[in-house]
N, C-alpha and C positions, 0 to 999 in steps of 0.2 A: 382329404384332397383327392383322393383319387376317385371319390363320389363327383365333385364337384368339374373335375377333369373330365368326367365321361358324358357328364350332365352338360356340356359346351362341348365339346367336341364333334365336328360336322365334315363330311366330306369335302375334301379340298373345291376349291373355284378357282378357275383362270382367270388373272385379273384384268386380263383383256376383254374378256368378255363383258357386251352391254346387258346387262341382266331388264328383261323385261317384266313388269311390275304390273301392278294393277291397283289402283285406291278403290277404297271403299266409293258408294256411289254417289257422286257430285252434283249438286245444286238441288236435291230434293228437299232439304231441308231450309227454311223463309225465317227472318230476323223473328218471326213472335215463338217460331218452336225454339229457337236458340235461349232467347230470355226467360220460355218457362221450363228449359233445362235446367238451367240458374236457379231458379223459382225453387223447380220439383225436390232439387239438391237441398236448398236449404230445406225448405217442409217448414212453413214458417207453424202450423196446426201442430206439426209431429215434433216441431225443436220445443215448442211453448213444452209441451209434457214432456217431453224426454232430457232435452241439453240443456235447456233453461231451468229446468227443474232440478238436473244435477248441480249447476249453477250456482243456485240459489243457497244450496247444500252447504256452499262455502263461503258466499257473498252474505247471505243471511239479507238483513234490512238493505246493505248497500248494493245489491242489485244491478238495477239504474245505475250506480256509478261502474259497477265493472262495465256496462256495456257503453258507456262513456269511453272507455280504454281502450276498448274492442274495437269499436269503431275506429277509431285513431288509426290504430294498428292496423284493422283490416283497408283503409281508405289508402294507407301506404304499402299493403302488401298487393293489392290492386294493381298499383302503378307497373309492377313488374308486367303482369300479364297484358297488360294493356299494351304497351309497348312492345313485346313477344308477336302478342297476335297481327301488329299492325302489318308483322312480315311473314312470319313461318304459320302455315294451315298444313296441321297434320293428325289424324288419328292418333297420336303418339302426346300430341296436346305437351305437358315440360320436359318430356323427356325431347319431343325431338326440338323443343326449346332449346335448351343445352346443350342437343346435339349440334342441333345450327352454329353454337359460340363456341363451343370447343371440343367438340368430337365426340365421337359413338362411348368411351369410357363413360366419362361425367356424365352423360345422357345415360345411360344404361343405371349407375347410381342412383340418380335423380328418378326415373322412370320405376327404379323398385322403390324409392319411396312410396311415389303417388300410388301405386299398388298397393302396399303394405294399407295405405291410409284408405283408399276407397272398398275395400275389400272389407276393412272392418265397419267401415260404416252401414255395410249390409248387415254385417253380423249384430252389431251393439243396435242395428234398428229392428231384425227380427225376434232379437231374445228380448228385447224392453218390449215388445207387442204381447209376444206371447207370456213374460214370466214376469212383467211387470205392468204395464199398463192394463193388459185386460181382465187380471185380477182384480186391480185396483177399481178401474171402473167398474166394475160387477159388483163389488162390496157398496162403492158409494153411490150407487144409483138403485139396487134392489136390497141393498144389506146380506146377501146371499156370497156362501163359497161354496168352492170347488175341488177337487182332488189335487194335492197339491202337486203332482208330477203331470195333471193335464197341462201344464204349460208348454208341454213338449209336444205334443199333436198341433195344438195353435200352431206352432212355430214354423213345425213343418209344413200343416195347411201355408201357412201364411208367405212362406219362399216359395212354394207352389205353384201359388195365386202369381207370384212374380215371374218368374219365370215364364210361365204361359205368354205374358203378355210381350217380354222383351222375344220372346220366339216370334211372335209377330212382325216384328222388326221393329227399329227405332222410330217410324213414323206413325204408326200407332199409336207407338209411347207416347209422344210429345201431343200427337193430336190429343190425346186423351188429355194429359196436363196442361194443354192451351184453354181447356174448358173450364176444367175444375180449380188449376191454379189461378184463374181470375176468380171465380166463384171464393175461394178461400181468402185472398185477399183481401177481397172486401167485406168478409162476412168478420173477418178477424178484425181488422181497425171498426166495422160496426159497434161489435160487440166488446171491445174495448173502451172504445168512447162513450157507451152506455154506460159501464160502469164507472169510469171517471167525475162523467156528468151527476152521477146520485149519489157519490162519495161527495160533491158539495166539500164543504168546508173543513171536509177530513184531507184532502189531496194536501201534497206537504212537500218539502225539500230539502227535510232529513234524509232523505231516501238517497242523496246523492254527497250524504257523509263517507268517506272510505273507515271510519273507524268503526262503524254498525257491522265489521264484517269481523272474527274472532282473530286473526293477525292478519298481518302485511302476506308471508304465504296465501292464506285461505285466498287474498283477495285477487293475489297474484293466479293461481288455478282457476280462479273463477273466471277472471278475465281471459282466461286462454280457451276454456270451455266457452264461455260468449263469444271471442271471436269465432271459435272451430263452428259455432252454429249460423254465424252470418257467410261465412266463407265460401261456399256452394258455386257461387259464379265459377271457381273455377274449372267445373266441370263440362261449362261449353267449349273448354279448348280442347276437348278431346272431336269431336264434332265440325272440326276443322276443314276433314277431305270432303262431308257430307254439307258444307253449308252453303249456300250461294253468295258470293263474294266474302269470301271469310272474312278476308283483312279489312275490309270495313266493316262488315254487321258484325264481326264478333268483338271489338273492343266495344264497342256500341252497347250488345247485349248485355255485356260485361259489367259496364258502368252504369246501365240502369237498370240490371238487378239486383246490382249490390246496394245502390243508392234506396233503391224503394223498399227494400227489405231492412237493410241495418235502418231504417226511420222505425219502419213498423215495429221492429223487436225492441227498440227503444222506449217507445211508447207503448208496449205490452209488457214490458219489465218494471215500469211504472206503475200501469193498472195493477196489475197483478198485485204488487207490492203494496200498493196502501189498503188496496180492495180486503189483502190478506190482515194487515196491518203490521206494519215496517219492524214492531218492536216482537213480534210474534213471529216473524220468520225464519226462527230456528227449525218451527215444526212444519217446513211449508214444503222440504223434499220428502221427509217423514208420511206427505199423506199420500201420497202413490200417484193421484192427480187432483195434484194442489188448484191447476186451472179448470178442471170443469168443476171444480166445487165453489171457486168464485164466480165462474159467471152463472152457475146455478143459483146461489146466494144472490144476485143483485139482479138477476134478469127474471126467466123461467125455469123449469125443469123441461120445458120443451127443450129448452134454448142447450140446455145441460146433455141430453141425449144428442141435438143435430152436434154440439160440439162433440161429443162421443165419435161419432159417424165420422166428422169431419177429417180427426185426428187419425182415425186407422187409415182413411183414404190418405193424409198429407205423409203417413210412416212409410204405406204403401211406393206411393211415387219416389219418399226422401230415399225408400231401399233401390227402386226401380234406377233410378238416375244414376248414382253409383256403381250399380251390376251394369249399366251400359258403358259408360265409363272407363269402368276398370278391363270390362274385355275388351273394348277397342286399343286401349294400352298392351295390352296382352297378345293380341293380334300383330299390331304394329313391332311392336319386339319379334313375332315369331317371322314378319315379312321381312325382315329385314336382316333372318339366321341369329338371331342373339337370347343368348340362356334357354328360350322359350324352343319346344322341340315345333318342325314344321306341321304338323297335327293341329296346332294351335291356330295359324294362318289358313284355314279353313272358309269359306263363307258359302253361306247359301243363294239359293237362284235371286235371291233381292239384295245379294250383296250383303248379309249381317254378316257375323261372325258367329257361326253357330257353334263352335266347341269350346272357346274360351268363353261362351255366355254361360254355355251347361257347367263347365268345370267350376267356376267362379260362383255358379250358383250353388251346387252342390258341396265344395268345400267350407262355404259359410255357414248353410246347415250344420256339420259337424262340427267346425270351429266353436260356434255359437251353443251346440247342445253340451260339449265338454266345458267351456267356461261356466255355463248355468249350471252343471252339477257339480265342478268343483268348486265354486265360490260362491253360488247361490246366485239369483237371477238378477238381484239387484247391485252386488258389487260383481258380476260377471260382467254387468252391462257398460257400471263407472271402467272399469280395468279392458276394455275392449274402446269405448270411446273416448278416452283420454290418449289409450296407443295410438287410435286412428288421428286425433289432431295432433298428438308428437310427430309422426311421420310425416304427413302432410304440412308442418311445418320444418322442420327438417328438407324438404322437398323444395318447400318457398326460399328457404333460405341459399341453396344449391343453385338455386335461379336468380336470386335477387345478384346472388356475387357473380354471374357470369352475364349479365344483361349488359353491363359498361362495356366489356368483352366484345361483346357481340357487334354493340353500335361502334365501338373505335373501329373493326376493322370495315364499316358500314362506310366510314368516316363522317357520320354522324353525331357523334357523343355528346349528348349535355350534361352537364355534372351535375347538376341540380337529378334529374329524375331519371339519371340512367346509372351514376352513383350514389349519391349522398340519400338521396330517399329509400334507395334499395338497401342501404345498410343500415340506417337509423332501423328500418322496420326489421330489418334483422337482428340486434341486440334489442329493440321490444320484446321480440319472439324470445330469443334468447334467455331474457330474466324470465317470462313465464316457463319455460322448460328448466331451467334451475330450479325454480319454486314447487316442483311438481316431486324433487329428489329433497330437499332439505324445507324444512325439517321434514324426519321420516313420518310417511304413511304407509301402511302397509300393503293398502290398494293401490294408491297411484304409484309406488316405488318400484312395480312389477312392469310399471307400462316405459318408462325410458331403459330399462335393461332388456326389456324385448325389443324395443326399436334400436337400442344400441346393435343387439344382436344381428337383427334385420340389417345393417347398417354397413357392420364389418361385414358381413357374408355377400353384399352387394360388391363392397371392393374386390373381393377377394375374388369373385365372380367377374367381374369387368376387366381386373388384371391377370387373370387367369387365360380370358378371352386369345385365341391367339391372333395372330397380324393379317394374318391372311384371310381370318373372319371378320375382324374389323373390316378391314379393306374392301371387301365385297360388301358387307351393311352400309359404310359409308358410299358405295355406288349406286346399291340401292336407295336409301335414302336419297341423295342430291334427283335420280331419277324419279320420285316420287315429288319433290318439290319443284322440279320444274313441268310437269304435266299438270302440277297446281298453279303453277304461273309463277313462281318465285322470282323474285324480284332484288335479293339482298345477297350481298359478296360472301361468297362459300369462301369454305377453310382449304388454301392452296395446297396443291398437293395430294391433297385423300384422297379424294375421290377418285382417280384414276378411267375417267371419262376421257372418250374419246374430241378432242380439242374442235375439230371440226364439224361438232354435231353442236347443230344451231342452237342457238338459248332461245328459250321463250320469254313473251314482255309478260309484265302483271297485269296487261288489258285485255288480255288473250285469255281472259276465263272461260271461255268454251271450247277451247283448246282440245281437238281427241285426236292422240296419237293413232297412225295406222298400224303399229305394232301391240295398242296398248286398247285396244274397241272393246267397249263395254260387251259382255255375251249374259242371255239369259237360258243358257242352254240346261236340261234339265240335270240334275244330280250337283251335288258342292264341288266346287271347286277351289285350289289352294291360290293364292295370286299370284307368287311368281313362277308362270306357266315352265319358264326354260329353266330355272333351278330346280323348280320342285314340280313333282309332276299330281296330275292327278286323281283325285281320289277313284276315278271310274276305271281308269287301267288297272 
């Protein structure tokens, strides 16, 4: 307890202080950048090799059926993201959504669950590439093997490349994602279509029979992992401060990205299942690179090699996107003075959160190394990806259950979209979470334990945070929302803002406060210059 108290204790701030805050550079990202941030997070080729393969290990021949369940649940979950993003724009994403709905404590708890989730998207991605995919494709394509511990060097080289691109800034990352992501979507669809056409009479509807899975629990875990593979649309929420006209473009980007990738994943799951042979799917995940094997079998070896390159690139983008999102979420916490030290609010000349990005990349490499050495690379990957999916859905459940509160305060409550659909989505996800614990599975049982411990520590940290610190965070948060042209009704009596301060309208997208001008001075700056000193001082 003493450690937690010291971790969250900061200097006292005068409640009458009007904090000067600076957002990340506004308006630098256009619609297609937002769209491909979601697509990159979902990573179709990478998820085919990683998450879809893991899901097949539980669903067997019922893999396409598990994706039907996942798409239904994902559509319901997406509802919350769309409605929140119409009102709130922040680098904090879901942390900001819940913060705006019920205040800083539950905003912190929700945000910490997304930090755990996105952090472990990075960890499972780099561990999969180094310890599962790389040795698998070498053996599949050449028949050769290499030293058992060589995956460590490959994994560290992979995270270094990811960090280098992240260091150049979000715009460079998303420009790259835009070009490569477009080609990836078209190529994956074309290859799967070619496989389905070549199968001819072997196409069958038997793959939609849930009894092909070993047990009901297995189909539930498969659905959870399938849902996770198509849930990257949430990553765009963390670009709210950097998007042009975010309250219009983010909801559209979320809907379009999810719809595109959900349909593609369903089609891919069908093509791979019938291409492999739905009666033989118990061996699918044991083959390490089954997707490459299927495409190589029905198309050409050249396509197989090209698929390997595409998967490696997709895993690269699929780890880069959550690294950017996680770093921005931690940045938002530090800017508001919550949980993380003020050093994490440091930005570079281009106003990218350089410290939080570096720390997340470094810790991801360490955690992946420990998981791979302790559990083996494949079991370590499954543990990390399942932990990531569980924490993601706990965060989504919190956001779901606060959406109605938020819109009730706006006097715009719609019972169907703001209450009933979020509750149904939460129940569906809750069932999947339950079946990761029952019946007993030695690998997946650890995941709800780690997630539960993280949730408990997050609750303790949120409720041990002093009231004056929460009040200061509320003022900073609301100030950022004013700069972003917020139009929603704020929590009354919690901000301490000057009642005579002019409110900004939602239409004033290009507003620049004279006290919060954007600068490009040499050296890194903390975003809250009144409360946090410059690193150059």
